[in-house]
C-alpha positions in Angstrom: 74.4 87.2 80.0 75.6 84.4 82.3 73.8 83.3 85.4 75.5 84.5 88.7 75.6 80.9 90.1 77.7 79.7 87.1 81.3 78.5 87.6 84.2 81.0 87.2 87.5 79.8 85.8 90.4 81.3 87.7 93.7 81.9 85.8 95.7 78.6 86.0 98.9 78.4 88.0 100.8 77.1 85.0 100.9 73.9 83.1 98.9 71.0 84.5 101.1 69.3 87.1 101.7 65.6 87.0 100.5 63.7 90.0 104.1 63.6 91.3 104.2 67.4 91.2 100.8 68.1 92.8 101.6 66.7 96.2 104.9 68.7 96.8 103.0 71.9 95.7 100.1 71.1 98.0 102.5 70.2 100.9 104.5 73.4 100.5 101.3 75.5 100.4 99.9 73.8 103.4 103.1 74.2 105.5 103.2 77.9 104.5 99.6 78.4 105.6 100.1 76.5 108.8 103.3 78.6 109.6 101.3 81.8 109.0 98.5 80.7 111.3 100.9 79.5 114.0 102.9 82.8 114.0 99.8 85.1 114.0 97.9 83.0 116.6 101.0 83.1 118.8 101.1 86.9 118.6 97.4 87.1 119.2 97.3 84.8 122.2 100.4 86.4 123.7 98.9 89.9 123.7 95.4 88.6 124.8 96.7 86.6 127.8 99.3 89.0 129.2 97.8 92.0 131.0 101.2 93.8 130.9 100.8 94.0 127.1 97.3 95.6 127.2 98.8 98.9 126.2 97.9 101.1 123.1 100.8 99.9 121.0 100.0 96.2 121.5 96.3 96.6 121.3 96.8 98.3 117.9 99.2 95.5 116.9 96.5 92.9 118.0 94.5 93.9 114.9 97.4 93.0 112.6 97.4 89.2 113.0 93.5 89.2 112.8 93.8 91.0 109.5 96.6 88.7 108.3 94.6 85.6 109.1 91.6 87.0 107.1 93.9 87.5 104.1 95.7 84.1 104.4 92.5 82.2 104.9 90.9 83.9 101.9 93.9 83.0 99.7 95.4 79.7 100.8 92.5 77.1 101.3 90.9 77.7 97.9 94.3 77.6 96.3 95.2 74.3 98.0 91.9 72.7 97.2 92.4 73.7 93.5 95.9 72.3 93.5 94.8 69.0 94.9 91.7 68.7 92.7 93.6 70.0 89.6 90.6 72.2 89.0 90.9 76.0 88.9 87.1 76.6 88.9 85.2 78.4 91.6 81.5 79.4 91.9 80.7 83.1 91.4 79.5 83.6 95.1 82.7 82.0 96.4 84.7 84.1 94.0 82.9 87.2 95.2 83.4 86.3 98.9 87.1 85.7 98.3 87.4 89.2 96.6 85.6 90.8 99.5 87.9 89.2 102.1 91.1 89.9 100.1 90.2 93.6 99.7 89.3 93.9 103.4 92.8 92.4 104.2 94.6 94.8 101.8 92.8 97.9 103.0 93.0 96.7 106.6 96.8 96.2 106.4 97.4 99.8 105.3 95.0 101.3 107.8 96.4 99.3 110.8 100.0 100.2 109.8 99.0 103.9 109.6 97.4 103.7 113.1 100.6 102.0 114.5 102.8 104.7 112.9 100.7 107.4 114.5 100.9 105.7 117.9 104.7 105.5 117.7 104.8 109.1 116.6 102.9 110.3 119.7 105.0 108.0 122.0 108.3 109.3 120.7 107.6 112.9 119.7 105.0 113.8 122.3 105.7 111.5 125.2 104.2 113.8 127.9 100.9 113.9 126.0 100.9 110.2 125.1 98.6 108.9 127.9 96.0 111.6 127.3 96.0 111.3 123.5 96.1 107.4 123.5 93.7 106.9 126.4 91.6 103.7 126.4 88.6 105.7 125.2 90.5 107.4 122.3 92.2 104.1 121.4 88.8 102.3 121.0 87.5 105.2 118.9 90.6 104.9 116.6 90.2 101.1 116.2 86.4 101.3 115.6 87.0 104.1 113.1 89.7 102.1 111.2 87.6 99.0 110.8 84.3 100.9 110.0 86.2 102.9 107.3 87.7 99.7 105.8 84.5 97.7 105.9 82.3 100.5 104.5 84.5 101.5 101.6 85.2 97.9 100.6 81.6 96.6 100.9 80.5 99.5 98.7 83.3 98.7 96.2 82.1 95.1 95.8 78.4 96.0 96.0 78.9 98.1 92.8 79.8 94.8 91.0 76.5 93.2 91.9 74.6 95.7 89.8 75.6 93.9 86.7 75.3 90.4 85.2 78.5 88.8 84.0 79.2 87.9 80.4 82.5 86.1 80.8 83.7 83.3 83.1 87.5 83.6 83.2 89.3 85.5 86.0 92.6 86.9 84.8 94.4 86.7 88.2 95.5 83.8 90.5 92.7 84.8 92.9 89.4 86.7 92.7 89.6 90.5 93.2 87.6 93.5 92.2 89.4 94.4 89.0 89.1 90.8 87.8 85.4 90.7 88.6 84.8 94.0 86.8 86.5 92.4 83.7 83.7 89.8 83.7 81.2 92.5 82.9 80.4 93.7 79.4 78.3 96.8 80.5 79.6 100.3 81.3 81.7 100.1 84.5 83.0 103.6 84.6 81.5 104.2 88.1 83.2 101.1 89.4 86.5 102.2 87.9 86.3 105.8 89.3 85.3 104.5 92.7 88.1 101.9 92.7 90.6 104.6 91.8 89.2 106.8 94.6 89.5 104.3 97.4 93.0 103.2 96.1 94.0 106.9 96.4 92.4 107.1 99.9 94.1 104.0 101.3 97.4 104.1 99.5 97.8 107.9 99.4 96.7 108.8 102.9 98.5 105.9 104.6 101.7 106.8 102.6 101.6 110.4 103.6 100.9 109.7 107.3 103.5 107.0 107.6 106.2 109.0 105.8 105.4 112.1 107.8 105.4 110.3 111.2 108.6 108.3 110.5 110.4 111.5 109.4 109.4 113.2 112.6 110.4 110.1 114.6 113.8 109.9 112.9 114.4 113.7 113.4 113.5 113.2 117.1 115.9 110.3 117.4 118.8 112.1 115.7 118.4 114.9 118.2 118.3 112.4 121.1 121.5 112.5 123.1 121.2 108.8 124.0 123.0 106.9 121.2 121.4 103.6 122.4 117.9 104.9 122.2 118.7 106.6 118.8 120.1 103.4 117.2 117.2 101.3 118.5 114.5 103.7 117.2 116.2 104.1 113.8 116.5 100.3 113.4 112.8 99.8 114.4 111.6 102.6 112.1 113.7 101.4 109.3 112.4 97.8 109.5 108.8 98.9 109.7 109.2 101.4 106.8 110.6 98.7 104.6 107.7 96.3 105.3 105.2 99.1 104.8 106.7 100.3 101.5 106.8 96.7 100.3 103.1 96.2 100.9 102.3 99.7 99.5 104.2 99.2 96.2 103.1 95.7 95.6 99.4 96.4 96.3 99.4 99.6 94.3 101.1 97.9 91.3 98.8 94.9 91.3 95.7 97.1 91.4 96.7 99.8 88.9 98.3 97.3 86.4 94.7 96.2 85.5 94.2 99.7 84.1 97.2 99.6 81.7 97.1 97.2 78.8 100.9 97.3 78.4 101.5 96.0 82.0 102.8 92.4 81.8 100.0 90.1 83.2 102.6 87.6 84.7 104.3 90.5 86.6 100.9 91.7 87.9 100.1 88.2 89.1 103.5 87.8 90.8 103.0 91.1 92.7 99.4 90.1 93.6 100.5 86.8 95.0 103.4 88.4 97.0 100.9 90.7 98.7 99.0 87.7 99.9 102.0 85.5 101.0 104.8 87.7 102.4 103.1 90.3 104.7 101.2 87.6 106.8 104.6 85.9 107.3 106.7 89.0 107.9 104.2 91.0 110.0 104.1 88.7 113.1 107.9 88.2 112.9 108.8 91.9 112.5 106.0 93.7 114.4 105.4 90.9 116.9 108.1 88.5 117.8 110.9 91.0 117.2 109.2 93.3 119.8 111.1 92.6 123.1 108.0 92.2 125.4 106.2 89.8 123.0 109.4 87.8 122.3 110.1 87.4 126.1 106.5 86.2 126.7 106.6 83.7 123.9 110.0 82.3 124.8 109.0 82.1 128.5 105.8 80.2 127.5 107.6 77.6 125.5 110.4 77.2 128.1 107.7 76.5 130.7 106.0 74.0 128.3 109.4 72.2 127.7 110.2 72.1 131.4 106.8 70.7 132.3 107.2 67.9 129.7 110.5 67.0 131.2 
């Protein structure tokens, strides 16, 4: 058995880059991370500072950039350091922490999107009951329940790994995650596998059922709406949201379940795993945040004021 403080070797990004190739890769990664932070902090600060946006829909949305920043920060800084140092090694505690944060991000994304879909369902299909169902008290209960569920299930998932000593030191993915950590163990990990499948089914299955059901109800309500303007706007919004949700759902599900099937191509699994960490934190603030009229108007108004004050 290997000591838990030993170094873990993460799967290399490819052939060792020449010094001339390291800096463009580092610069591209840094700019991507900065763009993610900028977009998500913009949405966060806009909702926090404008009292007109302190409504259930935007308070639920407020959780999305927080979650995206957790995921992006767990993924990008360690990756950028390894690119610059040309060293894909990481200590076991740091690897464990990265896995914990990445799984919190993944489970949080699905849970928050499910809560937002439920909010839109009540707003469009039960408008007269919206204020009573989505009251401030109920909204806080929903948000606390979402985060408690995510934190509890994910902490238990990663705590199960700590029961064992590791006997290998090579992670098979681009970043640390639960399936990769389990592969470092030579003992019987059936309980870890069963529990991992259970929470995958809970987060992926329940969120998929709720989102599909609510959006079908919303689309049916929109089709029956006599106002063609309201109908086209709602269908466009639901369609965009559904595409983003299904993208996250499919990629996350494939990258997790692919570990359990030997015939799954490792390179394909890694590509899907990386796409889950890169694209949602970029797309979410743009589609759920800046595309929303109220947030977009506030952001544009803020930057116009800044530009005019400079002049």
